[in-house]
C-alpha positions in Angstrom: 107.7 101.2 124.6 107.0 97.6 123.5 104.4 96.6 121.0 103.3 93.3 119.7 104.8 92.3 116.2 101.5 92.2 114.6 101.0 95.9 115.2 104.3 96.9 113.5 103.6 99.2 110.7 105.0 98.4 107.1 108.5 99.2 106.4 109.6 100.4 110.0 112.4 98.6 111.5 112.1 97.1 114.8 114.0 94.9 117.3 112.6 91.8 118.9 112.7 92.1 122.6 110.8 89.1 123.9 108.8 86.1 122.7 105.9 84.9 124.9 103.9 82.2 123.1 103.0 78.5 123.3 106.1 76.4 123.7 105.9 74.8 120.2 105.3 78.0 118.3 108.2 79.7 120.3 110.3 76.8 119.2 109.2 77.3 115.6 109.9 81.1 115.5 113.5 80.5 117.0 114.2 77.8 114.3 113.3 80.5 111.7 115.7 82.8 113.8 113.3 85.2 115.2 114.9 85.6 118.6 115.3 88.5 120.9 117.9 91.0 119.3 116.7 90.3 115.9 115.9 93.3 113.6 112.6 92.8 111.8 110.7 94.7 109.1 107.1 94.2 108.3 107.1 94.2 104.4 103.5 93.2 103.3 100.0 92.4 104.7 97.6 90.1 103.1 94.3 91.8 102.0 92.4 90.4 104.7 95.1 91.3 107.3 95.5 87.8 108.5 99.1 87.1 107.2 102.1 89.4 107.4 105.3 88.9 105.7 108.4 89.9 107.8 111.7 90.5 106.6 114.7 89.4 108.9 118.1 87.8 108.7 118.0 88.2 104.8 115.0 86.4 104.3 111.1 87.0 104.1 108.7 84.9 105.7 104.9 85.0 105.9 103.4 84.2 109.4 99.8 84.4 110.7 98.9 87.7 112.6 97.7 85.6 115.4 101.1 83.8 115.8 103.0 87.3 116.0 100.8 88.7 119.0 103.2 87.2 121.6 106.3 88.6 119.9 107.2 91.9 121.6 109.3 94.6 119.5 110.8 97.9 120.0 110.5 100.4 117.1 113.6 102.0 116.2 
């Protein structure tokens, strides 16, 4: 079953299956290395829930929750 990345619980590994968002945002995510097949873990959430820190490819990157809604993942 696929879920949007913004719904991934903390410390649960998942695999990116597809990215469906605005062209500019998709290009930016791909530049960061967030592409289909990438394993990702949600590490932290801001107190208001608007920002999520993700760990993938050996780095931690904080992204807005609204920007992650178009990224579909499969939980391990």
